[in-house]
C-alpha positions in Angstrom: 5.7 -36.0 34.9 4.0 -39.0 36.4 5.3 -41.2 33.5 8.8 -39.9 33.9 8.8 -40.7 37.6 7.5 -44.2 36.9 10.1 -44.9 34.3 12.9 -43.5 36.5 11.9 -45.8 39.4 11.6 -48.8 37.2 15.0 -48.0 35.6 16.7 -47.8 39.0 15.0 -50.9 40.2 16.3 -52.9 37.2 19.9 -51.6 37.9 19.6 -52.5 41.6 18.4 -56.0 40.9 21.2 -56.5 38.4 23.7 -55.2 41.0 22.6 -57.5 43.8 22.2 -60.6 41.5 25.2 -60.2 39.3 27.8 -57.7 40.7 27.6 -57.4 44.5 29.6 -60.6 45.2 32.4 -59.7 42.8 35.6 -58.0 44.1 35.6 -55.4 41.3 34.7 -52.8 43.9 35.7 -49.7 41.9 33.6 -50.9 38.9 30.7 -51.5 41.3 31.1 -48.0 42.7 30.9 -46.4 39.2 28.0 -48.7 38.3 25.9 -47.6 41.3 26.6 -43.9 40.7 25.9 -44.4 36.9 22.6 -46.2 37.8 21.4 -43.1 39.6 22.3 -40.9 36.7 20.8 -43.2 34.1 17.6 -43.5 36.0 17.3 -39.7 35.7 18.4 -39.3 32.1 17.1 -42.3 30.2 13.4 -41.4 30.6 14.3 -38.0 29.1 15.8 -39.5 26.0 13.4 -39.4 23.0 13.9 -41.3 19.7 12.2 -39.4 16.9 10.7 -41.0 13.8 9.1 -39.4 10.8 5.9 -40.4 8.9 4.5 -38.9 5.8 0.7 -38.4 5.9 -1.9 -37.3 3.4 -2.4 -33.5 3.4 -5.4 -32.3 5.4 -8.0 -30.8 3.1 -10.3 -29.3 5.7 -9.1 -28.7 9.2 -12.6 -28.1 10.4 -13.4 -31.8 9.9 -10.6 -32.7 12.4 -12.1 -30.8 15.4 -13.0 -33.5 17.8 -12.2 -32.2 21.3 -15.2 -31.7 23.5 -16.2 -28.3 25.0 -16.0 -29.9 28.4 -12.3 -30.1 28.2 -11.8 -26.8 30.0 -13.6 -28.2 33.1 -11.4 -31.3 33.0 -8.3 -29.1 32.8 -9.4 -27.0 35.8 -10.0 -30.2 37.8 -6.5 -31.5 36.8 -4.9 -28.2 37.8 -6.5 -28.4 41.3 -5.1 -32.0 41.8 -1.7 -30.9 40.5 -1.6 -28.1 43.0 -2.3 -30.5 45.9 0.4 -32.9 44.7 2.8 -30.1 44.2 2.2 -28.9 47.8 2.8 -32.4 49.2 6.0 -32.7 47.2 7.3 -29.3 48.3 6.6 -30.3 52.0 8.6 -33.5 51.5 11.5 -31.6 50.0 11.4 -29.1 52.9 11.5 -31.9 55.5 14.4 -33.7 53.8 16.3 -30.5 53.2 16.0 -29.5 56.8 17.2 -33.0 57.9 20.2 -32.7 55.6 21.1 -29.2 56.8 20.8 -30.4 60.5 23.2 -33.3 59.9 25.7 -31.0 58.1 25.4 -28.5 61.0 26.1 -31.3 63.5 29.4 -32.1 61.7 30.3 -28.4 61.4 29.7 -27.9 65.2 31.7 -31.0 66.0 34.7 -29.6 64.1 34.4 -26.1 65.7 33.8 -27.3 69.3 36.6 -29.9 69.6 40.4 -29.8 69.3 41.8 -30.8 65.9 45.1 -32.2 64.9 46.2 -31.8 61.3 47.9 -34.5 59.3 49.3 -34.5 55.7 46.2 -36.4 54.6 43.5 -35.7 57.2 42.5 -33.5 60.1 41.7 -35.5 63.3 38.8 -34.1 65.3 39.2 -35.2 68.9 35.7 -35.9 70.3 35.1 -36.3 74.0 32.4 -38.9 73.5 33.2 -42.5 73.0 32.6 -43.0 69.3 33.6 -45.3 66.5 36.1 -43.5 64.2 34.4 -42.1 61.1 35.3 -39.6 58.4 33.7 -36.8 56.4 35.8 -35.4 53.5 39.2 -34.7 55.1 38.1 -35.0 58.7 38.4 -38.1 60.8 36.3 -38.0 64.0 37.8 -40.0 66.8 37.7 -40.3 70.6 40.2 -37.9 72.2 41.3 -40.3 75.0 41.8 -43.2 72.5 43.8 -40.9 70.3 46.1 -39.5 73.0 46.8 -42.9 74.4 47.4 -44.5 71.0 44.6 -47.0 71.6 43.5 -46.8 68.0 45.2 -49.4 65.7 46.9 -48.1 62.6 44.6 -50.1 60.4 41.7 -48.0 61.5 43.3 -44.8 60.5 44.3 -46.4 57.2 40.7 -47.5 56.7 39.4 -43.9 57.1 42.3 -42.5 55.0 41.1 -44.8 52.2 37.6 -43.2 52.5 39.2 -39.8 52.3 41.6 -40.5 49.4 38.8 -42.1 47.3 36.5 -39.2 48.1 33.6 -41.3 49.3 31.9 -38.3 50.9 31.1 -37.0 47.4 29.1 -40.1 46.7 27.2 -39.7 49.9 26.4 -36.0 49.3 25.3 -36.9 45.8 22.8 -39.5 47.0 21.6 -37.2 49.8 20.8 -34.4 47.3 18.9 -36.9 45.2 17.0 -38.0 48.3 16.0 -34.4 48.9 14.6 -33.9 45.4 13.2 -37.4 44.9 12.3 -38.1 48.6 9.3 -40.2 47.5 11.5 -42.8 45.8 12.3 -45.6 48.3 14.8 -47.2 46.0 17.2 -44.3 46.8 17.5 -45.6 50.3 18.5 -49.1 49.1 21.0 -47.6 46.6 22.5 -45.5 49.4 22.9 -48.6 51.5 24.6 -50.5 48.6 26.9 -47.5 48.0 28.0 -47.3 51.6 28.6 -51.0 51.9 30.7 -50.9 48.7 32.7 -48.0 50.2 33.6 -50.3 53.1 34.6 -53.0 50.7 36.9 -50.5 49.0 38.4 -49.3 52.3 38.8 -52.8 53.7 40.5 -53.8 50.4 43.0 -50.9 50.7 44.0 -51.9 54.3 44.3 -55.6 53.5 46.4 -54.8 50.4 48.8 -52.9 52.6 49.0 -55.3 55.6 48.3 -58.7 53.9 46.9 -60.1 57.2 43.2 -60.7 56.6 42.6 -62.7 59.8 44.0 -60.0 62.1 41.9 -57.3 60.3 38.7 -59.4 60.6 39.3 -59.6 64.4 39.8 -55.9 64.4 36.4 -55.4 62.8 34.7 -57.6 65.3 36.3 -55.6 68.2 35.0 -52.4 66.8 31.5 -53.7 66.1 30.2 -53.3 69.7 29.6 -49.6 69.3 26.7 -49.0 66.9 27.0 -45.2 67.0 27.3 -43.6 63.5 27.0 -40.0 62.3 24.8 -39.4 59.2 26.7 -38.4 56.1 30.0 -39.9 57.4 31.9 -43.1 56.5 32.2 -45.2 59.7 34.7 -47.9 60.4 32.1 -50.3 61.7 29.4 -49.6 59.1 27.4 -52.7 58.0 29.5 -55.3 59.8 27.6 -58.2 58.3 28.5 -61.6 57.0 28.9 -60.1 53.5 31.7 -57.8 54.6 33.6 -60.4 56.6 33.4 -62.9 53.8 34.4 -60.4 51.1 37.8 -59.9 52.8 38.9 -63.5 52.1 36.9 -63.9 48.9 38.9 -64.5 45.6 37.9 -63.1 42.2 35.3 -65.1 40.4 36.1 -66.9 37.2 33.0 -65.3 35.7 34.1 -61.8 36.8 34.6 -60.4 33.3 31.6 -62.1 31.9 29.5 -60.5 34.7 31.1 -57.1 34.0 30.4 -57.3 30.2 26.8 -58.1 31.0 26.5 -54.4 31.9 26.5 -53.5 28.2 23.3 -55.4 27.2 21.8 -54.0 30.4 22.4 -50.4 29.2 20.9 -51.3 25.8 17.9 -52.7 27.5 17.4 -49.7 29.6 17.6 -47.4 26.6 15.1 -49.5 24.7 12.7 -50.0 27.6 12.6 -46.6 29.4 13.3 -44.0 26.7 10.5 -42.3 24.8 9.5 -42.5 21.2 8.0 -39.6 19.2 6.5 -39.7 15.7 6.5 -36.4 13.8 4.0 -36.4 10.9 5.3 -34.6 7.8 2.9 -33.3 5.2 4.2 -32.2 1.9 2.9 -29.0 0.3 0.2 -29.8 -2.2 0.1 -27.8 -5.4 -3.0 -25.7 -5.9 -4.3 -27.7 -8.8 -4.3 -30.9 -6.8 -6.3 -29.6 -3.9 -9.9 -30.6 -4.5 -12.5 -32.4 -2.5 -16.1 -32.4 -1.6 -15.5 -30.0 1.3 -12.6 -27.8 0.0 -12.7 -25.6 -3.1 -9.7 -25.1 -5.4 -8.1 -21.7 -4.6 -7.4 -19.8 -7.7 -5.6 -16.6 -8.4 -8.9 -14.9 -9.3 -10.4 -15.5 -5.9 -9.9 -12.4 -3.6 -7.6 -12.9 -0.7 -10.3 -11.9 1.8 -12.4 -14.8 0.6 -9.8 -17.5 1.1 -7.5 -18.9 3.8 -4.1 -20.3 3.1 -2.8 -21.9 6.3 0.9 -23.0 6.3 2.5 -24.5 9.4 6.2 -25.3 9.3 7.4 -26.7 12.7 6.5 -23.8 15.1 5.9 -21.1 12.4 2.3 -20.4 11.5 1.3 -18.4 8.5 -2.2 -17.4 7.4 -2.4 -15.8 4.0 1.4 -15.3 4.1 1.2 -13.4 7.4 3.1 -14.9 10.4 0.7 -15.4 13.3 1.3 -16.6 16.9 -0.7 -19.6 18.0 -2.7 -17.6 20.5 -3.8 -15.2 17.7 -4.9 -17.8 15.1 -8.5 -17.6 16.1 -8.6 -13.8 16.0 -6.9 -13.8 12.6 -9.4 -16.2 11.2 -12.3 -14.2 12.6 -10.8 -11.0 11.0 -10.5 -12.7 7.6 -13.9 -14.3 7.7 -15.7 -11.2 9.2 -17.5 -10.3 5.9 -18.1 -13.9 4.8 -21.6 -15.1 4.2 -23.1 -18.1 6.0 -22.6 -20.2 2.9 -18.9 -19.2 2.6 -18.4 -20.2 6.2 -20.0 -23.6 5.7 -18.1 -24.2 2.4 -14.8 -22.3 2.9 -12.0 -21.9 0.5 -9.1 -23.3 2.5 -5.6 -24.6 1.6 -3.7 -26.3 4.4 -0.1 -27.5 4.6 1.8 -29.0 7.6 5.6 -29.7 7.6 7.4 -31.2 10.6 4.5 -30.5 13.0 4.0 -32.9 15.9 0.5 -34.2 16.8 0.1 -31.7 19.6 0.8 -28.9 17.2 -1.9 -30.0 14.9 -4.3 -30.4 17.8 -3.6 -26.8 18.9 -4.4 -25.5 15.3 -7.6 -27.5 15.4 -8.6 -26.0 18.7 -8.0 -22.5 17.2 -10.2 -23.3 14.2 -12.9 -24.7 16.5 -13.0 -21.5 18.5 -13.3 -19.3 15.3 -16.3 -18.4 13.1 -15.4 -21.3 10.8 -15.6 -23.8 13.6 -18.9 -22.5 14.8 -20.6 -22.3 11.4 
């Protein structure tokens, strides 16, 4: 889990750096929106991708020679479990805090809708708030000062700005990032991603208004006039959000000649993310070895004349374990071996008649079999 979190954070950091260095100044705001949302999804999914390769290895003649794990492993596991419980407790506490904060903000919006008069429009519902606030929207609701609304003191461009937020469903983006912040509250990069998403929302809404009115200078003055009130409701899209030099300059900025080259740079970025932050797994495949070829200093050849109770034929195919043609669960391997070797002499335990074959078994599967042999009479002989 720790490695997954590290890869996820690094993946998101690469995407954010690419966004700020390459894409942010471009006027391809829709593409930028999808890129930021895709960056969040990729940072969660890419570390889960595993590329599998296969290697063929020599058959294991005597599994008892592979048992290398120390007996002190149980104590280490117990210690790790204690640390894991502490970390899990801290994580759950953080989730609870962020979830409560999220629910409080949602409830504030709900109460504001219930406690104030509303005016329905074809596109939105205006919530007439008594306090002096900057117009802001949440889904199909626009929150606006009642006196300013009744006296028609709000310019049409402001309503069109908030309508753009509503039509483009920017609230869905904000809810998505809020949910991620609840689950991954310990990741500070989510805060910067949220900030970039909200600023790009404003670029999109500003662009929609300017495309309709074609008067950039007038709209810029309008932004300045509404910048004096810093009030903003969490989870909403506010008209005066991030009134910075970036937003003012973006209104009059023309498309870069390198726009398409910058956008195509996303493709090698995706390839780099997959290569750098995905996982690789090697599965070792062992071919079945004919009986006449199985011979070594430590393993006898198993012949048809040898009684079944004096030999062990272990066959593991992926997750299926068979001992002497009997399917056995991993947790019962030790008991089955002890049952077979119950009447074996000391010499037969030291020099056992064993045939082993593995097929499509990952390393951890082989290690579990080794542990089972170590715990049996064979491993202790």
